[in-house]
N, C-alpha and C positions, 0 to 999 in steps of 0.2 A: 774698865769691862760694865756695860749694862747689862746684868743679871735679871732680866725681867721673870723667871721663872715661877713669880706667885705673882704674877700675872688676872690667873683666875678666880680670886680673889679680892685682890687691892681696895679691889672701888669702893667694896664694903668696909673693907679695914677703913680708911681716911673716911670714914662718915662716924665713926666711935668715937663717942665723944668725953666718958666718965673713965676712971682710972679704974675701978674692978672690972670694967665691959673687956673692956682693955688689954688687961691682963687677962679673962677670961677668951680673948678671943686670941689672941699669942699662945694660950695653951694647947686652945683644940686643933690650929694650926701645926704646934709641932708633934702634936698627935696627929693626926692628917699627913704630914712627912713621914712618918715613922713605920705608917703600917699602910702605908699607899705604894704600890710597888712603881707604877706607872711616872711617881716623882722620885723616885732614887734615879730609874734609868734617865728619865732630865737631868737632875743632879753633877752626876757623872758624866752625861756624855758631853755637856756642857761644859764640868770642869776640863775636862779631855782637851774640846775643842782653844782651850784658851789657852794647854800647852802647849798644842800644837804651835801655837804661836807665837810665845814668848820666846823660846830661843835663847839665847844666848844674852838676851839681856842683864845688864845687872842693876836696874832698877825698874818695879811693876808698876802700875797702881791697879785697884780695882775697885770699882765703882758696884757694891750691892746692892739694886733697891726693894728684896727678898734675901734677905741673909739668914733668919729666925735663929738657931741653932747656931749655925755657919760653920758644922760640921763637914758641907760638903766642899770647904778649904783643901782637908783634909785630908783628898786626893795631891791639891796642888802644893801645898807644903812639903808631902813626901816626894817629889817630884824634882825641888827644890834643893832640897837636902841631900837628896844624892847625886842631883849635880854637883853640890856646891864642893864635895868627898873627890869628884873628876878633876885630876891633874889637866884634861885637856879643856875644862869651859871655864871660864871666870865668875871668878864672887862673889854671889846674888850680896851686893850696898844693904838693898833697902828693899819690901813689900810693903806696902802702905793699901790698907784696906779699907772705906771710906765704904762703913753701911749706914743704912737707908731706911726710915720705920718708924713707926708712929706712936711709939713706946718706950721713951728714955733708958726706963730701968731695965729692960728686956734690953736693948740694942749696954746696954752695959754689960747684962750677965753674958753675953756673946760676945764682947771685948775681951770679959776677965778666962773667956775658953779660949778664947783663942790666942790668946796670950800667953796662954800656960800651953800653949802647943805649940807654939811659935819654938817658946824656949826652949820643946824638947826636942828640939828638932834643928834650932842655931839657926836661927831661922833671925835676922832685925826686920822687928814688926813695927811697921806705924800701925794705930787703930783713929780711924775718927766713926764721930757716930755725925747723921745728919738727922734731926726729929723735923716730918711732916706732919702739916695738921689736913692740908688736902693735896692732891692727886695733881690739880693744876701746876703744884707746884713743881712736880715731875716733872708736866709736861711741858713747862716755861724750859726749864734746865736740860732738856734731854740732851739735845744735842749741841751744847756749850760744854764739856766737859773742857778744864784746862789743866794739865800733867805737864809742864816745865819739860825737863829734861829724862821726864819719868815715859817706860812705853803707855802708851796709850789703846788698850784691848779693847775695839767694840765687839759683842758679841756675849751672850746668846736670844734671840730674843722667843717665850713661848707662845703658842698662841692655840683658845680651843679648834677645835679644824673644824667650823662652824659658818651658817649664815643665821645671824641672829638678828641681822637691821633691815630686814624685807620694809619696807611700807603697808604691807599687807600682813592685815592681821593672819589670817589665812596661810599663810607660809611661814609666817614665823611659828606660828603653831604647828605645825609639820614635822619645821626643822627643831624644835626643841624637841616633840615628840620622841624624835627618831635619836636623836642626840642622849637626852635623857636616859628610855628607857636600857640604851647601853650599860651611861655610867651607873645605873641603878644596881643593873644584875652587876656591874662589878665590885660592889659596893658587895653585896650578896652573897658570892666567890668569898671578897677579902675579909669583909667582918660578918659573918652569917648569924649572928645575933640581932634581927630589927630589936629589939627594945634594950641592946646595951645604949648607957647612960651617952659615951661619948659619939654612939652611932648618930643617936637620934638627935645631939646637939649639933654635931657635923649639917644633919639632910636641914634641920629650918635653920641655921644661922648663914647656911653659906650656900646650897644648893638651893634649898625654898626662897631664898630670898632668890637669888639668877632667878629663877623660873617666875619668878610672880613679876619682876621685875621687864619680866623679856616682852610676856603676854600682857600685862594689865596696864602698865602705863604706855604713856605717846609724849613726844615734844620732849621739851629736857629732864623733866621727871623718869625718862627711859636713859634708863646710863650705862643700863648691859647692851654693848649692844657688836658681839662677837661676829668679825670677818671673814669675808674667805683670805686665802695665806698669797693673792694675787696681791692683795688694795691694800695689805701690809707692803706686799714686797713696794709697792709702787713708791706709799710712802714712806717708805726708808730710801730710796734713788732719788728720790728729789730731794729729802733730807743730806745728800753728801757721804750715802753709805753703798756698800759693796757688798756681796753676796759671796759666803765661799761655802765651798762643799765642807765634808767631815771626812775627817780620814780617816783608813783601813781603823786603825788603831781602837778609835772614836766610838764607830760600830760593832768593835770583836768586844769592848766593855759591855756597850748596853744587851746588847746578849747576849755576855756571860752573863749578867745580871737579871735576864729572863732564864735561862737554864738555872738560875740556883735557889731559883722559889717555886715551887709548887703552882700558883695563880701565872708564872711565867709563862705557860701552853696555851693560855687564853690571846699572848699579847702577838703579833706581827710591826714589823718594823719597815716599813717601807719606803723610797726613795720618791718625792715629785720635786723635782729638777735637785739645787743645791739643800731640799730642807727632808730634816724627815719626818715621817709621819707616825704614829707612836695609833695602833688603832687595835678594841676589843672585840674578838672572837669577829672580825671585818668591817666593823663600823669605826672609822674617823674619830678620834676623839682630839688630839692634838700633832700642832706639827714647832717644831724645833728646827734653826735655820740660824746660820753667823754671818756676822757681818764688819765688818772694820771699816776706818773710813780712809776713802780715798785721798790718799798723799799728791 
């Protein structure tokens, strides 16, 4: 499974060099994932999509490109534990999680949490870490995962629902203005204290860096190039992947999360072909789609 749920912030993360900055960034991302509702919607919808695919497989290999705390895998472990006690389904022999990240210490802490969680569910877990220094390392190996006899699941992919790759400065500026006005409105509702230190850092380190890179830089210096969903569809199809729709259960879980939170009333979920679009007050922010390898 290739989980790209962290893609909106990965591009800058891989350019951080000092360990102290890496630790601060990882702490900030953990906070970001904890307080922003759309992140939870994306995570749990993604995991439900994987549950829909793994079925009765005895060996499962998950490759997570944005594992962070790893809390989103609780849902998968709960499902596998429930499946294991059912006499009609085969016993799980192995759940292998390969965590890809830029901070070895954070990866180790996540591994410890996942091992403790797996032990509580009696899940046979193998946890592997892959520390990378450049996003190019992901790009080069993204579609060449070897899984042996284990089930390989390729999904889900999360993208910003925006076109920030236009050669025209005016077009990029217009797109950025529309997209980030909605995003900052989301922050105002979720984190109303604008001088809160964590919100300030969130805006400075992540959001401001993205906006500045999209608008100011050109050529190779412009590394943030969000494009339309259809362009990514073309890329994935050329790489030998097939888009899959989300099940009723996955959509139900997503809408249930929205109903359980006060800010959920401002979100809407809409279909775009097989993809799911996450909107804030009618403005599309993210698209999530599930893919698997064509056999």
